[in-house]
Each structure stands twice: as structure tokens, then as C-alpha cells.
TORKOL-4160 file (C-alpha; in steps of 0.2 Angstrom, whole numbers, padded with zeros to 4 digits, m for minus):
357
<pt num="1" X="0000" Y="0120" Z="m0036"/>
<pt num="2" X="m0006" Y="0103" Z="m0029"/>
<pt num="3" X="m0005" Y="0087" Z="m0038"/>
<pt num="4" X="0000" Y="0069" Z="m0037"/>
<pt num="5" X="0018" Y="0065" Z="m0043"/>
<pt num="6" X="0021" Y="0053" Z="m0058"/>
<pt num="7" X="0030" Y="0037" Z="m0055"/>
<pt num="8" X="0046" Y="0044" Z="m0064"/>
<pt num="9" X="0054" Y="0061" Z="m0063"/>
<pt num="10" X="0060" Y="0066" Z="m0080"/>
<pt num="11" X="0077" Y="0075" Z="m0081"/>
<pt num="12" X="0069" Y="0090" Z="m0089"/>
<pt num="13" X="0055" Y="0093" Z="m0076"/>
<pt num="14" X="0061" Y="0102" Z="m0061"/>
<pt num="15" X="0047" Y="0114" Z="m0058"/>
<pt num="16" X="0033" Y="0104" Z="m0050"/>
<pt num="17" X="0035" Y="0085" Z="m0053"/>
<pt num="18" X="0042" Y="0072" Z="m0041"/>
<pt num="19" X="0047" Y="0054" Z="m0042"/>
<pt num="20" X="0047" Y="0036" Z="m0035"/>
<pt num="21" X="0061" Y="0025" Z="m0039"/>
<pt num="22" X="0058" Y="0012" Z="m0052"/>
<pt num="23" X="0067" Y="m0005" Z="m0050"/>
<pt num="24" X="0077" Y="m0003" Z="m0066"/>
<pt num="25" X="0091" Y="0011" Z="m0063"/>
<pt num="26" X="0109" Y="0006" Z="m0062"/>
<pt num="27" X="0105" Y="m0013" Z="m0062"/>
<pt num="28" X="0118" Y="m0021" Z="m0073"/>
<pt num="29" X="0122" Y="m0040" Z="m0070"/>
<pt num="30" X="0131" Y="m0041" Z="m0054"/>
<pt num="31" X="0149" Y="m0046" Z="m0054"/>
<pt num="32" X="0155" Y="m0060" Z="m0043"/>
<pt num="33" X="0163" Y="m0046" Z="m0032"/>
<pt num="34" X="0147" Y="m0036" Z="m0031"/>
<pt num="35" X="0136" Y="m0052" Z="m0027"/>
<pt num="36" X="0147" Y="m0058" Z="m0012"/>
<pt num="37" X="0137" Y="m0056" Z="0004"/>
<pt num="38" X="0147" Y="m0051" Z="0019"/>
<pt num="39" X="0143" Y="m0061" Z="0035"/>
<pt num="40" X="0127" Y="m0055" Z="0043"/>
<pt num="41" X="0121" Y="m0046" Z="0028"/>
<pt num="42" X="0105" Y="m0053" Z="0021"/>
<pt num="43" X="0108" Y="m0047" Z="0003"/>
<pt num="44" X="0090" Y="m0042" Z="0001"/>
<pt num="45" X="0085" Y="m0033" Z="m0014"/>
<pt num="46" X="0075" Y="m0017" Z="m0010"/>
<pt num="47" X="0057" Y="m0016" Z="m0014"/>
<pt num="48" X="0049" Y="0000" Z="m0008"/>
<pt num="49" X="0031" Y="m0001" Z="m0005"/>
<pt num="50" X="0018" Y="0011" Z="m0013"/>
<pt num="51" X="0007" Y="0024" Z="m0005"/>
<pt num="52" X="m0012" Y="0025" Z="m0004"/>
<pt num="53" X="m0023" Y="0040" Z="m0004"/>
<pt num="54" X="m0039" Y="0040" Z="0005"/>
<pt num="55" X="m0049" Y="0057" Z="0003"/>
<pt num="56" X="m0039" Y="0070" Z="0012"/>
<pt num="57" X="m0026" Y="0058" Z="0019"/>
<pt num="58" X="m0012" Y="0048" Z="0012"/>
<pt num="59" X="m0005" Y="0032" Z="0020"/>
<pt num="60" X="0009" Y="0019" Z="0018"/>
<pt num="61" X="0019" Y="0006" Z="0027"/>
<pt num="62" X="0037" Y="0001" Z="0026"/>
<pt num="63" X="0043" Y="m0017" Z="0024"/>
<pt num="64" X="0044" Y="m0018" Z="0043"/>
<pt num="65" X="0025" Y="m0015" Z="0044"/>
<pt num="66" X="0027" Y="0002" Z="0053"/>
<pt num="67" X="0013" Y="0012" Z="0045"/>
<pt num="68" X="0010" Y="0031" Z="0044"/>
<pt num="69" X="m0004" Y="0042" Z="0038"/>
<pt num="70" X="m0004" Y="0060" Z="0034"/>
<pt num="71" X="m0016" Y="0074" Z="0032"/>
<pt num="72" X="m0017" Y="0083" Z="0015"/>
<pt num="73" X="m0021" Y="0101" Z="0011"/>
<pt num="74" X="m0037" Y="0105" Z="0002"/>
<pt num="75" X="m0037" Y="0104" Z="m0017"/>
<pt num="76" X="m0042" Y="0122" Z="m0017"/>
<pt num="77" X="m0040" Y="0136" Z="m0005"/>
<pt num="78" X="m0026" Y="0139" Z="0008"/>
<pt num="79" X="m0017" Y="0125" Z="0017"/>
<pt num="80" X="m0019" Y="0124" Z="0036"/>
<pt num="81" X="m0006" Y="0130" Z="0047"/>
<pt num="82" X="m0002" Y="0113" Z="0054"/>
<pt num="83" X="m0001" Y="0096" Z="0046"/>
<pt num="84" X="m0004" Y="0080" Z="0055"/>
<pt num="85" X="0004" Y="0063" Z="0054"/>
<pt num="86" X="m0002" Y="0047" Z="0063"/>
<pt num="87" X="0012" Y="0034" Z="0065"/>
<pt num="88" X="0010" Y="0016" Z="0072"/>
<pt num="89" X="0024" Y="0004" Z="0075"/>
<pt num="90" X="0022" Y="m0014" Z="0070"/>
<pt num="91" X="0020" Y="m0029" Z="0083"/>
<pt num="92" X="0008" Y="m0032" Z="0097"/>
<pt num="93" X="0001" Y="m0016" Z="0104"/>
<pt num="94" X="0012" Y="m0006" Z="0093"/>
<pt num="95" X="0015" Y="0012" Z="0099"/>
<pt num="96" X="0005" Y="0026" Z="0092"/>
<pt num="97" X="0013" Y="0043" Z="0088"/>
<pt num="98" X="0004" Y="0059" Z="0083"/>
<pt num="99" X="0016" Y="0072" Z="0075"/>
<pt num="100" X="0011" Y="0090" Z="0070"/>
<pt num="101" X="0022" Y="0100" Z="0059"/>
<pt num="102" X="0020" Y="0118" Z="0053"/>
<pt num="103" X="0030" Y="0134" Z="0049"/>
<pt num="104" X="0026" Y="0141" Z="0066"/>
<pt num="105" X="0021" Y="0129" Z="0080"/>
<pt num="106" X="0008" Y="0135" Z="0093"/>
<pt num="107" X="0011" Y="0136" Z="0111"/>
<pt num="108" X="0010" Y="0121" Z="0122"/>
<pt num="109" X="0000" Y="0112" Z="0128"/>
<pt num="110" X="m0011" Y="0109" Z="0113"/>
<pt num="111" X="m0029" Y="0104" Z="0114"/>
<pt num="112" X="m0035" Y="0092" Z="0100"/>
<pt num="113" X="m0054" Y="0092" Z="0097"/>
<pt num="114" X="m0065" Y="0082" Z="0085"/>
<pt num="115" X="m0081" Y="0089" Z="0079"/>
<pt num="116" X="m0080" Y="0102" Z="0094"/>
<pt num="117" X="m0077" Y="0089" Z="0108"/>
<pt num="118" X="m0060" Y="0090" Z="0116"/>
<pt num="119" X="m0051" Y="0073" Z="0115"/>
<pt num="120" X="m0034" Y="0076" Z="0121"/>
<pt num="121" X="m0022" Y="0089" Z="0128"/>
<pt num="122" X="m0003" Y="0090" Z="0129"/>
<pt num="123" X="0011" Y="0088" Z="0117"/>
<pt num="124" X="0030" Y="0089" Z="0117"/>
<pt num="125" X="0041" Y="0100" Z="0106"/>
<pt num="126" X="0053" Y="0090" Z="0096"/>
<pt num="127" X="0064" Y="0100" Z="0084"/>
<pt num="128" X="0052" Y="0106" Z="0070"/>
<pt num="129" X="0037" Y="0096" Z="0077"/>
<pt num="130" X="0025" Y="0093" Z="0091"/>
<pt num="131" X="0022" Y="0075" Z="0096"/>
<pt num="132" X="0009" Y="0067" Z="0106"/>
<pt num="133" X="0011" Y="0049" Z="0112"/>
<pt num="134" X="0003" Y="0036" Z="0123"/>
<pt num="135" X="m0015" Y="0035" Z="0128"/>
<pt num="136" X="m0019" Y="0053" Z="0122"/>
<pt num="137" X="m0012" Y="0049" Z="0105"/>
<pt num="138" X="m0022" Y="0033" Z="0104"/>
<pt num="139" X="m0038" Y="0041" Z="0109"/>
<pt num="140" X="m0037" Y="0054" Z="0096"/>
<pt num="141" X="m0032" Y="0042" Z="0082"/>
<pt num="142" X="m0047" Y="0031" Z="0086"/>
<pt num="143" X="m0059" Y="0045" Z="0087"/>
<pt num="144" X="m0053" Y="0052" Z="0070"/>
<pt num="145" X="m0063" Y="0037" Z="0062"/>
<pt num="146" X="m0079" Y="0044" Z="0068"/>
<pt num="147" X="m0076" Y="0063" Z="0065"/>
<pt num="148" X="m0078" Y="0075" Z="0051"/>
<pt num="149" X="m0065" Y="0088" Z="0057"/>
<pt num="150" X="m0050" Y="0089" Z="0069"/>
<pt num="151" X="m0046" Y="0106" Z="0077"/>
<pt num="152" X="m0030" Y="0110" Z="0086"/>
<pt num="153" X="m0030" Y="0124" Z="0098"/>
<pt num="154" X="m0015" Y="0132" Z="0107"/>
<pt num="155" X="m0011" Y="0134" Z="0126"/>
<pt num="156" X="m0022" Y="0150" Z="0126"/>
<pt num="157" X="m0037" Y="0141" Z="0117"/>
<pt num="158" X="m0034" Y="0150" Z="0100"/>
<pt num="159" X="m0037" Y="0139" Z="0085"/>
<pt num="160" X="m0021" Y="0135" Z="0077"/>
<pt num="161" X="m0028" Y="0123" Z="0063"/>
<pt num="162" X="m0043" Y="0113" Z="0057"/>
<pt num="163" X="m0040" Y="0097" Z="0047"/>
<pt num="164" X="m0053" Y="0088" Z="0037"/>
<pt num="165" X="m0055" Y="0070" Z="0042"/>
<pt num="166" X="m0063" Y="0064" Z="0025"/>
<pt num="167" X="m0054" Y="0048" Z="0022"/>
<pt num="168" X="m0046" Y="0046" Z="0039"/>
<pt num="169" X="m0057" Y="0031" Z="0044"/>
<pt num="170" X="m0053" Y="0022" Z="0028"/>
<pt num="171" X="m0034" Y="0025" Z="0030"/>
<pt num="172" X="m0035" Y="0019" Z="0048"/>
<pt num="173" X="m0044" Y="0003" Z="0043"/>
<pt num="174" X="m0031" Y="0000" Z="0029"/>
<pt num="175" X="m0017" Y="0002" Z="0042"/>
<pt num="176" X="m0026" Y="m0011" Z="0053"/>
<pt num="177" X="m0026" Y="m0023" Z="0039"/>
<pt num="178" X="m0008" Y="m0020" Z="0034"/>
<pt num="179" X="m0002" Y="m0023" Z="0051"/>
<pt num="180" X="m0013" Y="m0039" Z="0054"/>
<pt num="181" X="m0024" Y="m0030" Z="0068"/>
<pt num="182" X="m0041" Y="m0032" Z="0059"/>
<pt num="183" X="m0053" Y="m0041" Z="0071"/>
<pt num="184" X="m0041" Y="m0039" Z="0086"/>
<pt num="185" X="m0042" Y="m0029" Z="0102"/>
<pt num="186" X="m0027" Y="m0018" Z="0095"/>
<pt num="187" X="m0036" Y="m0012" Z="0079"/>
<pt num="188" X="m0040" Y="0007" Z="0076"/>
<pt num="189" X="m0056" Y="0004" Z="0067"/>
<pt num="190" X="m0059" Y="m0015" Z="0062"/>
<pt num="191" X="m0058" Y="m0020" Z="0081"/>
<pt num="192" X="m0064" Y="m0037" Z="0087"/>
<pt num="193" X="m0061" Y="m0050" Z="0101"/>
<pt num="194" X="m0045" Y="m0057" Z="0094"/>
<pt num="195" X="m0028" Y="m0055" Z="0103"/>
<pt num="196" X="m0016" Y="m0042" Z="0095"/>
<pt num="197" X="m0002" Y="m0054" Z="0093"/>
<pt num="198" X="0006" Y="m0053" Z="0075"/>
<pt num="199" X="0024" Y="m0050" Z="0077"/>
<pt num="200" X="0034" Y="m0036" Z="0067"/>
<pt num="201" X="0043" Y="m0043" Z="0052"/>
<pt num="202" X="0061" Y="m0045" Z="0053"/>
<pt num="203" X="0071" Y="m0031" Z="0044"/>
<pt num="204" X="0084" Y="m0035" Z="0030"/>
<pt num="205" X="0102" Y="m0031" Z="0036"/>
<pt num="206" X="0115" Y="m0022" Z="0026"/>
<pt num="207" X="0133" Y="m0023" Z="0032"/>
<pt num="208" X="0144" Y="m0009" Z="0028"/>
<pt num="209" X="0162" Y="m0005" Z="0033"/>
<pt num="210" X="0168" Y="0010" Z="0043"/>
<pt num="211" X="0176" Y="0021" Z="0030"/>
<pt num="212" X="0194" Y="0028" Z="0034"/>
<pt num="213" X="0206" Y="0038" Z="0024"/>
<pt num="214" X="0206" Y="0053" Z="0013"/>
<pt num="215" X="0200" Y="0057" Z="m0004"/>
<pt num="216" X="0211" Y="0059" Z="m0018"/>
<pt num="217" X="0214" Y="0075" Z="m0029"/>
<pt num="218" X="0206" Y="0073" Z="m0046"/>
<pt num="219" X="0215" Y="0077" Z="m0062"/>
<pt num="220" X="0205" Y="0090" Z="m0071"/>
<pt num="221" X="0206" Y="0080" Z="m0087"/>
<pt num="222" X="0198" Y="0065" Z="m0078"/>
<pt num="223" X="0184" Y="0077" Z="m0072"/>
<pt num="224" X="0181" Y="0082" Z="m0090"/>
<pt num="225" X="0180" Y="0064" Z="m0095"/>
<pt num="226" X="0167" Y="0060" Z="m0082"/>
<pt num="227" X="0156" Y="0075" Z="m0087"/>
<pt num="228" X="0157" Y="0069" Z="m0105"/>
<pt num="229" X="0153" Y="0051" Z="m0101"/>
<pt num="230" X="0138" Y="0057" Z="m0090"/>
<pt num="231" X="0133" Y="0069" Z="m0104"/>
<pt num="232" X="0132" Y="0083" Z="m0092"/>
<pt num="233" X="0123" Y="0099" Z="m0097"/>
<pt num="234" X="0134" Y="0114" Z="m0100"/>
<pt num="235" X="0149" Y="0121" Z="m0091"/>
<pt num="236" X="0140" Y="0132" Z="m0078"/>
<pt num="237" X="0139" Y="0119" Z="m0064"/>
<pt num="238" X="0145" Y="0118" Z="m0046"/>
<pt num="239" X="0162" Y="0110" Z="m0044"/>
<pt num="240" X="0165" Y="0091" Z="m0041"/>
<pt num="241" X="0164" Y="0085" Z="m0023"/>
<pt num="242" X="0175" Y="0071" Z="m0017"/>
<pt num="243" X="0174" Y="0060" Z="m0002"/>
<pt num="244" X="0184" Y="0045" Z="0004"/>
<pt num="245" X="0177" Y="0027" Z="0001"/>
<pt num="246" X="0191" Y="0018" Z="0010"/>
<pt num="247" X="0204" Y="0006" Z="0002"/>
<pt num="248" X="0212" Y="0020" Z="m0008"/>
<pt num="249" X="0195" Y="0024" Z="m0017"/>
<pt num="250" X="0187" Y="0041" Z="m0019"/>
<pt num="251" X="0169" Y="0045" Z="m0022"/>
<pt num="252" X="0167" Y="0059" Z="m0035"/>
<pt num="253" X="0150" Y="0068" Z="m0035"/>
<pt num="254" X="0149" Y="0076" Z="m0052"/>
<pt num="255" X="0136" Y="0089" Z="m0054"/>
<pt num="256" X="0127" Y="0086" Z="m0071"/>
<pt num="257" X="0111" Y="0096" Z="m0072"/>
<pt num="258" X="0105" Y="0111" Z="m0062"/>
<pt num="259" X="0086" Y="0115" Z="m0060"/>
<pt num="260" X="0076" Y="0127" Z="m0050"/>
<pt num="261" X="0078" Y="0116" Z="m0034"/>
<pt num="262" X="0086" Y="0099" Z="m0040"/>
<pt num="263" X="0104" Y="0097" Z="m0043"/>
<pt num="264" X="0107" Y="0080" Z="m0052"/>
<pt num="265" X="0124" Y="0072" Z="m0051"/>
<pt num="266" X="0133" Y="0057" Z="m0058"/>
<pt num="267" X="0143" Y="0047" Z="m0045"/>
<pt num="268" X="0160" Y="0039" Z="m0049"/>
<pt num="269" X="0172" Y="0028" Z="m0039"/>
<pt num="270" X="0189" Y="0034" Z="m0043"/>
<pt num="271" X="0204" Y="0022" Z="m0040"/>
<pt num="272" X="0222" Y="0024" Z="m0046"/>
<pt num="273" X="0217" Y="0038" Z="m0058"/>
<pt num="274" X="0203" Y="0028" Z="m0066"/>
<pt num="275" X="0184" Y="0032" Z="m0064"/>
<pt num="276" X="0169" Y="0020" Z="m0065"/>
<pt num="277" X="0151" Y="0024" Z="m0062"/>
<pt num="278" X="0145" Y="0020" Z="m0045"/>
<pt num="279" X="0134" Y="0005" Z="m0043"/>
<pt num="280" X="0117" Y="0005" Z="m0034"/>
<pt num="281" X="0105" Y="m0009" Z="m0029"/>
<pt num="282" X="0090" Y="0003" Z="m0034"/>
<pt num="283" X="0090" Y="0019" Z="m0045"/>
<pt num="284" X="0094" Y="0034" Z="m0034"/>
<pt num="285" X="0079" Y="0046" Z="m0033"/>
<pt num="286" X="0070" Y="0039" Z="m0048"/>
<pt num="287" X="0071" Y="0038" Z="m0066"/>
<pt num="288" X="0081" Y="0054" Z="m0072"/>
<pt num="289" X="0078" Y="0050" Z="m0090"/>
<pt num="290" X="0096" Y="0047" Z="m0093"/>
<pt num="291" X="0106" Y="0031" Z="m0096"/>
<pt num="292" X="0118" Y="0036" Z="m0082"/>
<pt num="293" X="0110" Y="0035" Z="m0065"/>
<pt num="294" X="0109" Y="0053" Z="m0057"/>
<pt num="295" X="0107" Y="0057" Z="m0039"/>
<pt num="296" X="0096" Y="0071" Z="m0034"/>
<pt num="297" X="0104" Y="0084" Z="m0022"/>
<pt num="298" X="0117" Y="0071" Z="m0016"/>
<pt num="299" X="0127" Y="0072" Z="0000"/>
<pt num="300" X="0139" Y="0059" Z="0007"/>
<pt num="301" X="0145" Y="0058" Z="0025"/>
<pt num="302" X="0150" Y="0043" Z="0037"/>
<pt num="303" X="0148" Y="0031" Z="0023"/>
<pt num="304" X="0130" Y="0036" Z="0020"/>
<pt num="305" X="0123" Y="0044" Z="0004"/>
<pt num="306" X="0108" Y="0054" Z="0005"/>
<pt num="307" X="0097" Y="0060" Z="m0010"/>
<pt num="308" X="0082" Y="0071" Z="m0010"/>
<pt num="309" X="0072" Y="0072" Z="m0026"/>
<pt num="310" X="0061" Y="0087" Z="m0023"/>
<pt num="311" X="0044" Y="0087" Z="m0032"/>
<pt num="312" X="0043" Y="0106" Z="m0030"/>
<pt num="313" X="0052" Y="0120" Z="m0020"/>
<pt num="314" X="0040" Y="0119" Z="m0005"/>
<pt num="315" X="0048" Y="0102" Z="m0001"/>
<pt num="316" X="0031" Y="0094" Z="0002"/>
<pt num="317" X="0033" Y="0080" Z="m0011"/>
<pt num="318" X="0046" Y="0069" Z="m0019"/>
<pt num="319" X="0058" Y="0055" Z="m0014"/>
<pt num="320" X="0071" Y="0054" Z="0000"/>
<pt num="321" X="0083" Y="0040" Z="0001"/>
<pt num="322" X="0098" Y="0034" Z="0011"/>
<pt num="323" X="0111" Y="0022" Z="0004"/>
<pt num="324" X="0125" Y="0014" Z="0013"/>
<pt num="325" X="0142" Y="0010" Z="0004"/>
<pt num="326" X="0145" Y="m0008" Z="0007"/>
<pt num="327" X="0162" Y="m0008" Z="m0001"/>
<pt num="328" X="0156" Y="m0012" Z="m0019"/>
<pt num="329" X="0140" Y="m0002" Z="m0021"/>
<pt num="330" X="0127" Y="0009" Z="m0013"/>
<pt num="331" X="0113" Y="m0001" Z="m0004"/>
<pt num="332" X="0096" Y="0007" Z="0000"/>
<pt num="333" X="0094" Y="0007" Z="0019"/>
<pt num="334" X="0079" Y="0020" Z="0019"/>
<pt num="335" X="0067" Y="0027" Z="0008"/>
<pt num="336" X="0053" Y="0040" Z="0012"/>
<pt num="337" X="0041" Y="0048" Z="0000"/>
<pt num="338" X="0026" Y="0059" Z="m0003"/>
<pt num="339" X="0017" Y="0058" Z="m0019"/>
<pt num="340" X="0004" Y="0071" Z="m0017"/>
<pt num="341" X="0010" Y="0089" Z="m0017"/>
<pt num="342" X="m0002" Y="0095" Z="m0004"/>
<pt num="343" X="0007" Y="0103" Z="0010"/>
<pt num="344" X="0013" Y="0088" Z="0020"/>
<pt num="345" X="0032" Y="0087" Z="0021"/>
<pt num="346" X="0032" Y="0073" Z="0034"/>
<pt num="347" X="0037" Y="0060" Z="0021"/>
<pt num="348" X="0031" Y="0042" Z="0024"/>
<pt num="349" X="0044" Y="0028" Z="0025"/>
<pt num="350" X="0042" Y="0014" Z="0012"/>
<pt num="351" X="0058" Y="0004" Z="0014"/>
<pt num="352" X="0070" Y="0002" Z="0029"/>
<pt num="353" X="0085" Y="m0010" Z="0032"/>
<pt num="354" X="0095" Y="m0012" Z="0048"/>
<pt num="355" X="0113" Y="m0006" Z="0046"/>
<pt num="356" X="0127" Y="m0015" Z="0054"/>
<pt num="357" X="0146" Y="m0011" Z="0054"/>
């Protein structure tokens, strides 16, 4: 099943739908305590950008003007064994990175050919991907705009994958415009004689404390009350997870609804035996269809909450977020998403902030 995700992820739909956060969420009027901005913190409200689809490619940029485009599997037929992402940093002569992902990675070095003509050879293994950087990556990216198909071959010359370049030229041209490179010597497609001098935008800053201490033991009656307040579904749910928040406070991750591959949890701050719903500066994971903000597949470590709203079990679409606890609420420091369920699990970053402690 391949489709475009809707803008919200209703609570009842776990099988194939994904989400993008909507700016509502747990956005009650801030208290004076929550509104106080620590020194060095810009206090910027997050506004994740949206993705654009161009034929068999999807593209997006974050608020720092780092842009990425990714290949999509055909609407019909089997997906290729490898998917390609082209990422470019903001700023003058921003670095270009090609990243190939797949279940099984081919032997190196790779040969990348466009319409039968070899353009670059090389590649470096990086965990679950193969990366190509520098002039070879730039040469491939620029040639993609004139080609119809890109073929990747392994060290022995065997074809590992062939990707459609339908829409790649439009995606590259869009990135040129978003990064302010159109008409300059640094553009992918819309090049010109102008200098590539537009600086990268400054990133918002989130200041968060280093968390120390231990989490408290929860009274079973308090757990019951939290589940009742959050209107959790049924009793056959995983146990509550607790993590220290510092200052005598404890984060309680309370599972509320379990689907095929999404576990939705309500998050509470417990202090002196009382529990209050955790505050966010943007809805976690998207609109769950509940009045209580619910986090998708939540995990918390070192002061960072990660959520992963999966659009389907393959993990090739959805919304991934990272929040920092600033002492009063969770603040979004990174969001990555993929709206199209078409085989590319290399999510595109649509918001980023610089974390300082």
C-alpha cells in the first residue's frame, strides 16, 4: 500500500495512515512560569515546514534552509532495492550529500550511472546507509536534472537498483529557490553568473537543564487516576514508565492505546504525589483525535523525549520528533517526516533548533 499521509493521524487509524503535527495540540495559555525564557533561549515557537512532491521525488527544507529530496517507489510494482536521498546544507557552497539506504547494501565501491553513462564511483558505509560526498556527489546531483533513470551498480558491476528521475529536475530547481541559489554559480539547475553568497539562517535556541536525580515510585491509585483522566483504552496495556525530570519531579509515560505498530501514551509530570499533564510547545506526533495530547511510541532519555508516529509497519512514512525538557514543558528541537508511504524511510527534516545546556 502506497499513499500520501493525511495531515492528521486519528486515534483509530493505526493500519496505514501517518501524521503531521498540527499547531494546536496541548497549547493552553502559558502560565508566567512557562513563559519565562532562560538566558540564551530564543523562545521561538516551532513552525515545521511542509514537504513537496515532484513526480517520483519528495523534497523539503527545515527552518535552517538545509534541504533534502528523496526518491519514491513506483505507485505500482515492486520498490527498488535502494532508495536515494540528496541533501544539501545551507549557506555559500553548501555541502552536497548523497545517501543510499536499503535492506541489503551492495558491495563498495558503487557506480552511479545516468541513462547508461557512469557519472561517479565510490561510496562510504555509514551504519545502515552508503554515503557519497564532495565533487562526485555534486556531479551526480547536477546530472540528475537532465536524466531519465539513475542506475546503481555494485563493486562487481551488477545492477543493484534503478531509480526513476521523473520530477528530480523540478525538485532540484525548487531546492535552488528555497536556498536562494537560483541565478548563482552554486545552483543545481537554475544556475547563473551571480555569486552563491546567501548565508544560512540562524537557528532558534532551546536551553534545557541537565537532569539529575531519580524517579519516584508511583501509587497504583495515582496510575489509575491518570489512565481515567486520559480516557485510556482497556486494561491490557503495557506498564507505566517513569523517568526523572529533576527538582523532585518524575515523568510518567502512561500507555493509553495500543495499535498494530503505534503505542500512544499520555505524559504526566508527577510531583509530591500529584500528577499534571505534561505541556508541549507543539502537539507530539500529530492530532491523535483525543483532547489529551498523546505521544506516539514515546521514549525519554537524557532529557530528550523522542516520538515516532508510524504511518505503517514498514516505517517508510510518518512523523518523528525530538523534544527537550526545559524545566516546565517539552520543546521541539527536531522534526522529520515523510508523507508518502512509498518505500523511503529516510525522513526529511522540517524543523530544527540548537540545544544548549
